[in-house]
C-alpha positions in Angstrom: 10.3 25.8 -12.2 12.0 23.1 -10.2 11.5 19.9 -11.2 9.5 17.3 -9.3 12.2 13.9 -8.8 9.0 11.9 -8.3 7.5 12.8 -11.8 10.7 11.9 -12.8 11.1 8.4 -11.1 7.2 7.5 -11.1 5.2 6.6 -13.9 1.8 9.0 -14.4 -0.2 6.6 -12.1 1.9 5.8 -9.8 2.8 9.5 -9.0 -1.3 10.6 -9.1 -1.7 7.3 -6.5 1.4 8.3 -4.0 2.2 11.8 -4.7 -1.7 13.1 -5.1 -3.5 10.6 -2.9 -5.8 9.2 -6.0 -6.8 5.6 -5.9 -6.4 3.1 -8.5 -9.7 1.2 -10.2 -10.7 -1.2 -8.2 -9.3 -5.3 -9.6 -6.8 -3.6 -12.2 -3.6 -4.0 -9.8 -1.0 -6.4 -10.9 -0.2 -7.4 -6.7 -3.9 -7.5 -6.4 -3.3 -11.7 -6.6 0.3 -11.8 -5.9 0.2 -14.8 -3.8 4.1 -16.0 -3.4 6.0 -15.5 -0.7 7.9 -12.2 0.1 7.7 -8.2 1.1 5.8 -5.6 -0.1 7.5 -2.2 -0.2 7.3 1.4 -0.4 7.0 1.9 -4.4 8.6 5.4 -3.7 11.6 4.5 -1.3 11.7 1.0 -0.6 10.8 1.1 2.7 9.3 -2.5 3.8 5.9 -2.0 4.4 3.7 -5.5 4.4 4.5 -9.4 4.8 2.8 -11.8 2.2 1.9 -13.7 5.2 -0.3 -11.2 5.9 -2.3 -10.6 2.8 -5.5 -11.9 2.2 -8.4 -11.6 -0.4 -11.0 -9.5 0.8 -12.6 -8.9 -2.2 -12.6 -5.4 -2.4 -10.4 -4.8 -5.2 -7.1 -4.3 -4.1 -4.5 -5.8 -1.9 -5.5 -6.2 1.6 -3.5 -6.7 4.6 -4.1 -7.7 8.3 -1.0 -6.2 9.9 2.0 -4.2 8.5 5.6 -5.4 9.3 7.8 -4.7 12.3 9.5 -2.1 10.8 6.3 0.3 11.3 7.1 2.4 8.4 3.2 2.8 7.8 1.7 6.2 9.1 -1.9 7.2 9.8 -3.6 10.1 9.7 -7.6 11.4 9.1 -8.9 11.6 5.8 -12.2 13.3 5.2 -12.3 13.4 1.5 -15.1 12.3 -1.0 -17.6 12.9 2.0 -16.1 9.9 3.7 -14.4 9.3 7.5 -11.4 7.7 6.8 -8.0 6.7 8.1 -5.6 7.1 5.2 -2.1 5.1 5.4 1.4 6.5 4.2 5.1 5.5 4.3 6.4 7.1 7.2 9.9 7.1 4.9 8.8 9.2 2.4 4.9 10.3 2.7 3.3 7.9 -0.1 0.0 7.6 0.3 -0.5 4.0 0.2 -4.6 3.3 0.7 -6.8 3.7 3.9 -7.2 1.0 6.7 -10.4 0.0 7.8 -11.9 -2.3 11.0 -13.2 -4.8 9.0 -10.3 -7.5 8.5 -9.7 -10.9 9.8 -8.2 -11.9 13.0 -5.5 -11.7 14.7 -5.9 -7.8 14.2 -9.3 -6.9 12.9 -7.7 -4.6 10.5 -8.1 -4.3 6.7 -5.0 -2.5 5.1 -6.4 -1.6 1.6 -3.7 -0.8 -0.6 -3.1 0.5 -4.0 -0.9 -2.1 -6.1 0.9 1.0 -7.8 2.0 2.0 -4.5 4.1 -1.2 -3.7 7.2 -3.1 -4.9 7.1 -6.6 -4.0 10.1 -9.0 -3.6 10.0 -12.6 -3.9 11.3 -14.2 -0.4 14.7 -15.6 -1.0 14.7 -19.3 -0.9 17.1 -21.0 1.1 16.7 -24.6 0.8 
């Protein structure tokens, strides 16, 4: 049997969410209340996904953003699991499950990218002052 390199790189919960499309429990993610300036990247491959400038508190229990970065690394696909009709978001670089996007976000996009904390890494912006 061939080993799965993702199992070796990720924690059990990170693997369950990013590779098996599970969801972390709401209000438990370490990045939910991350408010520093920086960039949120894919936990699996490091692709830049969201800027802290687009993060907002949606009150839903997961980090929320109203836009992806200009790198355009977030992909979309229909998800009808759990008896719901949703749009899944995933990393275009490595196919990691990130969460879902909804049409109830703030201006200017009206989008709410609802993202599992464990699918993200956070890098604080460089202070060039």
